[in-house]
DRENDO-1510 file (C-alpha; in Angstrom, 1 decimal, always signed):
<recs>
REC; n; res; u; v; w
REC; 1; MET; +0.0; +0.0; +0.0 .
REC; 2; GLU; +2.8; +2.4; +0.8 .
REC; 3; GLN; +4.4; +1.6; -2.5 .
REC; 4; LEU; +1.1; +2.4; -4.3 .
REC; 5; ASP; +0.8; +5.7; -2.4 .
REC; 6; GLU; +4.4; +6.6; -3.3 .
REC; 7; PHE; +3.8; +5.7; -6.9 .
REC; 8; MET; +0.7; +8.0; -7.1 .
REC; 9; SER; +2.3; +10.9; -5.3 .
REC; 10; GLY; +4.3; +13.6; -6.8 .
REC; 11; ASP; +3.6; +16.8; -8.8 .
REC; 12; THR; +0.5; +17.2; -10.8 .
REC; 13; VAL; +0.9; +16.7; -14.5 .
REC; 14; LEU; -2.6; +17.1; -16.0 .
REC; 15; GLY; -5.9; +18.2; -14.5 .
REC; 16; GLY; -4.7; +17.8; -10.9 .
REC; 17; PHE; -3.4; +14.2; -11.5 .
REC; 18; SER; +0.1; +13.1; -11.0 .
REC; 19; GLY; +1.8; +10.9; -13.5 .
REC; 20; GLY; +1.5; +7.8; -11.3 .
REC; 21; THR; -2.2; +8.4; -10.6 .
REC; 22; MET; -2.9; +8.8; -14.3 .
REC; 23; ILE; -1.3; +5.4; -14.9 .
REC; 24; VAL; -3.3; +3.8; -12.1 .
REC; 25; MET; -6.5; +5.3; -13.4 .
REC; 26; ALA; -5.7; +4.0; -16.9 .
REC; 27; GLY; -5.2; +0.6; -15.3 .
REC; 28; VAL; -8.5; +0.8; -13.5 .
REC; 29; ILE; -10.2; +1.6; -16.8 .
REC; 30; ALA; -8.5; -1.3; -18.5 .
REC; 31; ILE; -9.5; -3.7; -15.7 .
REC; 32; SER; -13.1; -2.5; -15.8 .
REC; 33; ALA; -13.2; -3.0; -19.6 .
REC; 34; ILE; -11.8; -6.5; -19.3 .
REC; 35; ALA; -14.2; -7.4; -16.5 .
REC; 36; GLY; -17.1; -6.2; -18.5 .
REC; 37; PHE; -16.1; -8.1; -21.7 .
REC; 38; ALA; -15.4; -11.3; -19.7 .
REC; 39; SER; -18.7; -11.1; -17.9 .
REC; 40; ARG; -20.6; -10.6; -21.0 .
REC; 41; ARG; -18.9; -13.3; -23.1 .
REC; 42; ILE; -17.9; -15.9; -20.5 .
REC; 43; LEU; -19.3; -15.5; -17.0 .
REC; 44; PHE; -23.0; -14.7; -17.7 .
REC; 45; PRO; -23.5; -17.2; -20.5 .
REC; 46; ARG; -22.1; -20.0; -18.3 .
REC; 47; LEU; -24.2; -18.9; -15.4 .
REC; 48; MET; -27.3; -18.9; -17.5 .
REC; 49; ASN; -26.5; -22.4; -18.9 .
REC; 50; LEU; -26.2; -23.7; -15.3 .
REC; 51; ILE; -29.4; -22.2; -13.9 .
REC; 52; SER; -31.7; -22.2; -16.9 .
REC; 53; LYS; -34.3; -25.0; -16.9 .
REC; 54; THR; -34.4; -25.4; -20.6 .
REC; 55; GLU; -31.9; -26.1; -23.4 .
REC; 56; ARG; -33.9; -24.1; -25.8 .
REC; 57; ILE; -32.0; -20.9; -24.9 .
REC; 58; ASP; -28.3; -20.5; -25.4 .
REC; 59; GLY; -26.8; -18.5; -22.7 .
REC; 60; ARG; -24.3; -16.9; -25.0 .
REC; 61; SER; -27.0; -15.4; -27.3 .
REC; 62; LEU; -29.3; -14.6; -24.3 .
REC; 63; LEU; -26.8; -12.5; -22.4 .
REC; 64; ALA; -25.2; -10.9; -25.4 .
REC; 65; PRO; -26.6; -7.3; -24.9 .
REC; 66; ALA; -23.7; -4.9; -24.6 .
REC; 67; SER; -25.5; -3.2; -21.7 .
REC; 68; LEU; -24.5; -6.1; -19.4 .
REC; 69; GLY; -20.8; -5.7; -20.3 .
REC; 70; TRP; -21.0; -1.9; -19.7 .
REC; 71; MET; -22.9; -2.5; -16.4 .
REC; 72; ILE; -20.2; -4.8; -15.0 .
REC; 73; GLY; -17.4; -2.5; -16.2 .
REC; 74; PHE; -19.0; +0.5; -14.5 .
REC; 75; LEU; -19.4; -1.5; -11.3 .
REC; 76; VAL; -15.8; -2.5; -11.3 .
REC; 77; PHE; -14.7; +1.0; -11.9 .
REC; 78; THR; -16.7; +2.6; -9.1 .
REC; 79; LEU; -15.7; -0.1; -6.7 .
REC; 80; ALA; -12.0; +0.4; -7.6 .
REC; 81; ILE; -12.3; +4.2; -7.1 .
REC; 82; ASP; -14.0; +3.7; -3.7 .
REC; 83; TRP; -11.2; +1.4; -2.7 .
REC; 84; LEU; -8.5; +3.8; -3.8 .
REC; 85; VAL; -10.3; +6.6; -1.9 .
REC; 86; SER; -10.5; +4.5; +1.3 .
REC; 87; ASN; -7.1; +2.9; +1.3 .
REC; 88; THR; -4.7; +5.3; -0.5 .
REC; 89; GLU; -3.8; +8.9; -0.8 .
REC; 90; PRO; -3.4; +9.6; -4.5 .
REC; 91; THR; -2.6; +12.9; -6.0 .
REC; 92; TRP; -5.7; +13.9; -8.0 .
REC; 93; ASP; -8.6; +16.4; -8.1 .
REC; 94; GLU; -10.9; +14.9; -5.5 .
REC; 95; GLY; -13.9; +16.9; -6.7 .
REC; 96; SER; -13.5; +15.8; -10.3 .
REC; 97; VAL; -13.0; +12.1; -9.2 .
REC; 98; GLU; -16.0; +12.2; -6.9 .
REC; 99; ARG; -18.2; +13.6; -9.7 .
REC; 100; LEU; -16.9; +11.1; -12.2 .
REC; 101; ASN; -17.5; +8.3; -9.8 .
REC; 102; SER; -21.1; +9.4; -9.1 .
REC; 103; TYR; -21.8; +9.6; -12.8 .
REC; 104; VAL; -20.3; +6.1; -13.4 .
REC; 105; TYR; -22.4; +4.7; -10.5 .
REC; 106; ALA; -25.5; +6.3; -12.0 .
REC; 107; GLY; -24.6; +4.8; -15.3 .
REC; 108; PHE; -24.3; +1.4; -13.6 .
REC; 109; VAL; -27.7; +1.7; -12.1 .
REC; 110; LEU; -29.3; +2.8; -15.4 .
REC; 111; LEU; -27.6; +0.0; -17.3 .
REC; 112; MET; -28.7; -2.5; -14.6 .
REC; 113; LEU; -32.3; -1.5; -15.1 .
REC; 114; VAL; -32.0; -1.7; -18.9 .
REC; 115; ALA; -30.5; -5.2; -18.7 .
REC; 116; ALA; -33.1; -6.3; -16.2 .
REC; 117; TYR; -35.9; -5.0; -18.4 .
REC; 118; ARG; -34.5; -6.8; -21.4 .
REC; 119; LEU; -33.9; -10.1; -19.5 .
REC; 120; VAL; -37.6; -10.1; -18.4 .
REC; 121; ASP; -38.4; -11.4; -21.8 .
REC; 122; TYR; -36.4; -14.5; -21.0 .
REC; 123; LEU; -38.2; -15.5; -17.8 .
REC; 124; ASP; -39.5; -18.5; -19.6 .
REC; 125; ALA; -35.9; -19.9; -19.4 .
REC; 126; PHE; -36.5; -20.4; -15.7 .
REC; 127; ILE; -40.2; -21.2; -15.8 .
REC; 128; VAL; -40.9; -23.1; -19.0 .
REC; 129; VAL; -39.5; -26.6; -19.3 .
REC; 130; GLU; -40.4; -29.6; -21.4 .
REC; 131; GLY; -42.7; -32.1; -19.7 .
REC; 132; GLU; -46.1; -32.0; -18.1 .
REC; 133; ASN; -48.2; -28.8; -17.7 .
REC; 134; LEU; -46.1; -27.0; -20.3 .
REC; 135; ALA; -49.0; -24.9; -21.4 .
REC; 136; ALA; -49.7; -23.8; -17.8 .
REC; 137; ARG; -46.1; -22.8; -17.3 .
REC; 138; ARG; -46.1; -20.8; -20.6 .
REC; 139; SER; -49.1; -18.9; -19.3 .
REC; 140; LEU; -47.3; -18.2; -16.0 .
REC; 141; ALA; -44.2; -17.0; -17.9 .
REC; 142; SER; -46.4; -14.7; -20.0 .
REC; 143; VAL; -47.9; -13.0; -17.0 .
REC; 144; ALA; -44.6; -13.0; -15.1 .
REC; 145; GLU; -43.0; -11.1; -17.9 .
REC; 146; SER; -45.7; -8.4; -17.7 .
REC; 147; VAL; -45.3; -8.2; -13.9 .
REC; 148; GLY; -41.5; -8.1; -14.3 .
REC; 149; ARG; -41.6; -5.2; -16.7 .
REC; 150; VAL; -43.8; -3.2; -14.4 .
REC; 151; ALA; -41.6; -4.0; -11.4 .
REC; 152; VAL; -38.4; -3.0; -13.2 .
REC; 153; VAL; -40.0; +0.3; -14.4 .
REC; 154; VAL; -41.3; +1.2; -10.9 .
REC; 155; THR; -38.0; +0.3; -9.2 .
REC; 156; GLY; -36.1; +2.3; -11.8 .
REC; 157; VAL; -38.2; +5.4; -11.2 .
REC; 158; PHE; -37.5; +5.3; -7.5 .
REC; 159; MET; -33.8; +4.5; -7.9 .
REC; 160; MET; -33.2; +7.2; -10.4 .
REC; 161; ALA; -35.2; +9.6; -8.3 .
REC; 162; GLY; -33.0; +8.8; -5.3 .
REC; 163; LEU; -29.8; +9.3; -7.4 .
REC; 164; ALA; -31.2; +12.7; -8.5 .
REC; 165; GLY; -31.6; +13.8; -4.9 .
REC; 166; VAL; -35.4; +13.6; -4.7 .
REC; 167; ASN; -36.8; +13.0; -1.3 .
REC; 168; LEU; -38.2; +9.5; -1.5 .
REC; 169; SER; -40.1; +9.8; +1.7 .
REC; 170; GLY; -42.1; +12.7; +0.4 .
REC; 171; LEU; -42.5; +11.0; -2.9 .
REC; 172; ILE; -44.0; +7.9; -1.3 .
REC; 173; ALA; -46.2; +10.0; +0.9 .
REC; 174; GLY; -47.5; +11.8; -2.1 .
REC; 175; LEU; -48.2; +8.6; -3.9 .
REC; 176; GLY; -50.2; +7.4; -0.8 .
REC; 177; ILE; -52.3; +10.6; -0.9 .
REC; 178; THR; -53.1; +10.2; -4.6 .
REC; 179; GLY; -53.4; +6.4; -4.5 .
REC; 180; LEU; -57.1; +6.5; -4.0 .
REC; 181; ALA; -57.7; +8.8; -6.9 .
REC; 182; LEU; -55.4; +6.8; -9.1 .
REC; 183; ALA; -57.2; +3.6; -8.1 .
REC; 184; LEU; -60.6; +5.1; -9.0 .
REC; 185; ALA; -59.3; +6.4; -12.3 .
REC; 186; ALA; -57.7; +3.1; -13.2 .
REC; 187; LYS; -60.4; +0.8; -11.9 .
REC; 188; ASP; -60.7; -0.9; -15.3 .
REC; 189; THR; -56.9; -1.6; -15.3 .
REC; 190; VAL; -57.2; -3.0; -11.7 .
REC; 191; ALA; -60.1; -5.2; -12.8 .
REC; 192; ASN; -58.0; -6.5; -15.7 .
REC; 193; ILE; -55.0; -7.2; -13.4 .
REC; 194; PHE; -57.3; -9.3; -11.1 .
REC; 195; GLY; -58.6; -10.9; -14.2 .
REC; 196; ALA; -55.1; -12.0; -15.2 .
REC; 197; ILE; -54.6; -13.5; -11.7 .
REC; 198; SER; -58.0; -15.2; -12.0 .
REC; 199; ILE; -57.0; -16.7; -15.3 .
REC; 200; LEU; -53.7; -18.1; -13.8 .
REC; 201; ILE; -55.6; -19.6; -10.8 .
REC; 202; ASP; -58.6; -21.1; -12.6 .
REC; 203; GLN; -56.7; -21.9; -15.8 .
REC; 204; PRO; -59.7; -21.9; -18.2 .
REC; 205; PHE; -57.1; -21.8; -20.9 .
REC; 206; ASN; -53.3; -21.5; -21.4 .
REC; 207; VAL; -51.0; -20.0; -24.0 .
REC; 208; GLY; -51.3; -22.0; -27.2 .
REC; 209; ASP; -54.9; -23.1; -26.6 .
REC; 210; TRP; -57.6; -22.5; -29.2 .
REC; 211; ILE; -60.6; -20.8; -27.6 .
REC; 212; ILE; -63.8; -18.9; -28.1 .
REC; 213; VAL; -64.3; -16.1; -25.6 .
REC; 214; ASP; -66.3; -12.8; -25.8 .
REC; 215; GLY; -67.2; -13.5; -29.4 .
REC; 216; VAL; -63.5; -14.0; -30.5 .
REC; 217; GLU; -62.2; -17.4; -31.7 .
REC; 218; GLY; -58.5; -18.1; -32.1 .
REC; 219; GLU; -55.2; -19.2; -30.5 .
REC; 220; VAL; -54.0; -17.6; -27.2 .
REC; 221; VAL; -50.7; -15.9; -27.9 .
REC; 222; THR; -50.0; -14.1; -24.6 .
REC; 223; ILE; -51.7; -13.5; -21.3 .
REC; 224; ALA; -50.6; -10.1; -20.0 .
REC; 225; LEU; -51.5; -8.1; -16.9 .
REC; 226; ARG; -54.2; -6.1; -18.7 .
REC; 227; THR; -55.2; -8.0; -21.8 .
REC; 228; THR; -55.0; -11.4; -23.5 .
REC; 229; LEU; -53.8; -11.5; -27.1 .
REC; 230; ILE; -55.6; -13.9; -29.4 .
REC; 231; ARG; -54.6; -14.8; -33.0 .
REC; 232; THR; -57.7; -15.6; -35.1 .
REC; 233; SER; -57.9; -18.1; -38.0 .
REC; 234; ALA; -57.5; -15.1; -40.4 .
REC; 235; ASP; -54.1; -14.5; -38.8 .
REC; 236; THR; -55.3; -11.2; -37.2 .
REC; 237; LEU; -54.5; -10.3; -33.6 .
REC; 238; VAL; -57.4; -9.4; -31.2 .
REC; 239; THR; -56.8; -7.9; -27.8 .
REC; 240; VAL; -59.4; -8.9; -25.2 .
REC; 241; PRO; -59.4; -7.2; -21.7 .
REC; 242; ASN; -58.9; -9.8; -19.0 .
REC; 243; SER; -62.0; -8.5; -17.1 .
REC; 244; ASN; -64.1; -9.4; -20.1 .
REC; 245; ILE; -62.8; -12.9; -20.1 .
REC; 246; THR; -63.5; -13.5; -16.4 .
REC; 247; ASN; -67.1; -12.3; -17.0 .
REC; 248; SER; -67.6; -14.4; -20.1 .
REC; 249; SER; -67.9; -18.1; -20.8 .
REC; 250; VAL; -64.8; -19.7; -22.4 .
REC; 251; GLU; -65.0; -22.6; -24.8 .
REC; 252; ASN; -61.6; -24.3; -25.0 .
REC; 253; PHE; -61.2; -26.6; -28.0 .
REC; 254; SER; -57.7; -27.6; -26.9 .
REC; 255; GLN; -59.0; -29.3; -23.8 .
REC; 256; ARG; -61.1; -31.8; -25.8 .
REC; 257; ARG; -60.4; -35.4; -25.1 .
REC; 258; PHE; -61.9; -36.5; -28.4 .
REC; 259; ARG; -63.7; -35.2; -31.5 .
REC; 260; ARG; -67.2; -36.3; -32.6 .
REC; 261; ILE; -68.0; -37.3; -36.2 .
REC; 262; ARG; -71.6; -37.5; -37.2 .
REC; 263; PRO; -72.2; -38.0; -40.9 .
REC; 264; SER; -75.6; -38.9; -42.2 .
REC; 265; TYR; -76.7; -40.8; -45.3 .
REC; 266; GLU; -79.9; -40.8; -47.3 .
REC; 267; PHE; -81.0; -43.9; -49.3 .
REC; 268; GLU; -83.9; -44.3; -51.6 .
REC; 269; ALA; -87.2; -45.3; -49.9 .
REC; 270; SER; -87.4; -48.4; -52.0 .
REC; 271; SER; -84.1; -49.8; -50.5 .
REC; 272; ASP; -84.3; -53.2; -49.0 .
REC; 273; GLN; -84.6; -52.9; -45.2 .
REC; 274; GLU; -82.3; -55.9; -44.4 .
REC; 275; SER; -79.7; -54.4; -46.7 .
REC; 276; ILE; -79.8; -51.1; -44.9 .
REC; 277; LYS; -79.5; -52.9; -41.5 .
REC; 278; SER; -76.5; -54.9; -42.9 .
REC; 279; PHE; -75.0; -51.6; -44.1 .
REC; 280; CYS; -75.4; -50.1; -40.6 .
REC; 281; SER; -73.8; -53.1; -38.9 .
REC; 282; SER; -71.0; -53.4; -41.4 .
REC; 283; LEU; -70.1; -49.7; -41.3 .
REC; 284; LEU; -70.1; -49.6; -37.5 .
REC; 285; GLU; -67.8; -52.6; -37.3 .
REC; 286; GLN; -65.4; -51.2; -39.9 .
REC; 287; VAL; -65.2; -47.8; -38.3 .
REC; 288; THR; -64.8; -48.9; -34.7 .
REC; 289; SER; -62.0; -51.3; -35.7 .
REC; 290; ASP; -60.0; -48.3; -36.9 .
REC; 291; PRO; -57.2; -47.5; -34.5 .
REC; 292; ARG; -58.1; -43.9; -34.5 .
REC; 293; SER; -61.6; -44.7; -33.2 .
REC; 294; MET; -62.5; -43.9; -29.6 .
REC; 295; LYS; -65.5; -44.5; -27.3 .
REC; 296; LYS; -66.4; -47.5; -29.3 .
REC; 297; ASP; -69.3; -48.4; -26.9 .
REC; 298; ASP; -70.9; -45.0; -27.6 .
REC; 299; SER; -70.5; -45.3; -31.4 .
REC; 300; TRP; -73.6; -46.3; -33.4 .
REC; 301; VAL; -75.1; -46.4; -36.9 .
REC; 302; ARG; -78.9; -46.4; -37.0 .
REC; 303; ILE; -81.9; -45.6; -39.2 .
REC; 304; SER; -83.2; -42.3; -37.8 .
REC; 305; SER; -86.3; -41.6; -40.0 .
REC; 306; VAL; -88.2; -42.9; -43.0 .
REC; 307; GLY; -89.9; -40.6; -45.4 .
REC; 308; PRO; -91.9; -41.0; -48.6 .
REC; 309; SER; -88.9; -40.7; -50.8 .
REC; 310; LYS; -85.9; -41.5; -48.6 .
REC; 311; ILE; -84.5; -43.4; -45.6 .
REC; 312; ILE; -82.1; -41.4; -43.4 .
REC; 313; VAL; -79.3; -43.2; -41.6 .
REC; 314; GLN; -77.5; -41.3; -38.8 .
REC; 315; THR; -74.1; -42.1; -37.3 .
REC; 316; ASN; -72.1; -41.3; -34.3 .
REC; 317; PHE; -68.3; -41.9; -34.0 .
REC; 318; TYR; -65.4; -40.5; -32.0 .
REC; 319; CYS; -61.7; -40.0; -32.8 .
REC; 320; ASP; -58.8; -38.5; -30.9 .
REC; 321; SER; -58.6; -34.8; -30.4 .
REC; 322; SER; -56.2; -34.1; -33.3 .
REC; 323; SER; -57.8; -32.0; -36.0 .
REC; 324; LYS; -55.7; -33.9; -38.6 .
REC; 325; SER; -57.1; -37.2; -37.4 .
REC; 326; GLU; -60.6; -35.7; -37.5 .
REC; 327; ARG; -60.2; -34.6; -41.1 .
REC; 328; GLU; -58.7; -37.9; -42.2 .
REC; 329; MET; -61.3; -40.0; -40.4 .
REC; 330; LYS; -64.2; -38.0; -41.9 .
REC; 331; GLU; -62.8; -38.7; -45.3 .
REC; 332; ASP; -62.3; -42.4; -44.6 .
REC; 333; VAL; -65.7; -42.9; -43.1 .
REC; 334; ALA; -67.3; -41.3; -46.2 .
REC; 335; LEU; -65.4; -43.7; -48.4 .
REC; 336; MET; -66.3; -46.7; -46.2 .
REC; 337; ALA; -70.0; -45.8; -46.4 .
REC; 338; LYS; -69.8; -45.5; -50.2 .
REC; 339; SER; -68.1; -48.9; -50.4 .
REC; 340; ARG; -70.5; -50.6; -47.9 .
REC; 341; ALA; -73.6; -49.1; -49.8 .
REC; 342; SER; -72.3; -50.5; -53.1 .
REC; 343; GLU; -71.6; -53.9; -51.4 .
REC; 344; PHE; -75.2; -54.2; -50.3 .
REC; 345; GLY; -76.8; -52.8; -53.5 .
REC; 346; LEU; -78.0; -49.6; -51.9 .
REC; 347; LYS; -78.5; -46.4; -53.8 .
REC; 348; PHE; -78.1; -42.9; -52.2 .
REC; 349; HIS; -81.1; -40.7; -52.5 .
REC; 350; GLU; -81.0; -38.2; -55.4 .
REC; 351; PRO; -84.0; -35.8; -55.7 .
REC; 352; ARG; -83.1; -34.8; -59.3 .
REC; 353; PHE; -83.3; -38.4; -60.5 .
REC; 354; ARG; -86.7; -38.9; -58.9 .
REC; 355; GLU; -88.1; -35.7; -60.4 .
REC; 356; SER; -86.8; -36.5; -63.9 .
REC; 357; HIS; -88.2; -40.1; -63.6 .
REC; 358; THR; -91.7; -38.7; -62.5 .
REC; 359; VAL; -91.8; -36.4; -65.5 .
</recs>
């Protein structure tokens, strides 16, 4: 320590700094820059890879923002200056160094807030993991990001106000006085926030589900504090207030355990009854033997009504909840019915043929 004091002592050379002090300051700046670069490129990425719950996010790309490197560099600089002030007696302009250190510290705080705000978008790295209840965790991450942004902004306002010399006690007291007025003015916003909490607790839907709510049908994109964003089948985005959702019924298609297929077939009234019954039994057996078929005991094919010109056969089948399976099975059932009708000599009802025959 004495050697360092001796090195930084001597006559001033520039701006109140001695030659040795200028060299030490240059070293502090160099160390700060190296610390910032190493933190940004090495330390933070490895830390993220250790604590992140998913391999979908690469720590190196996640923590690449330059603000993180500058933040650590500023922190190292201000800590180094504080250490020099407390443990050495350098030859420098104390007023200038104090002002510089306060500016650097303010820069550190500002960059910390900027980095925190940007990293809020990656909360899903800690919440969302592959496995069970993935949709629920995605919804939680969506709301957590909104809450995180608000928390960072509010914290930033108070921190920057404190650095600027604003009396925080008076500011908090003032907020308390105006809190009631703000609450009354923002009652809809408060209702929407409680709506978001209600959605998270009740979980009528999650991010990625296809729903109908408040007259809007589409896929849930995000669940924020105030609104829920839904992408419709026309690829448009609709913003629905959370309070409207909590006060409306929600139809969630993604929660279906199966899909219902109910085609009907019309045969000529002159068709042989035994042939139609055989058609019903054969079609039911063929469809229920399909591996995509579900709820086989609840599946049926029956004559529903007989009219003067046609006999109507109704069906009821189930397949798994995949829309692709539903489309494919509808097609296959139609082809099965055509094949079975041809096998038993049945003709589908065609009003135009009947009218032309009558004429």
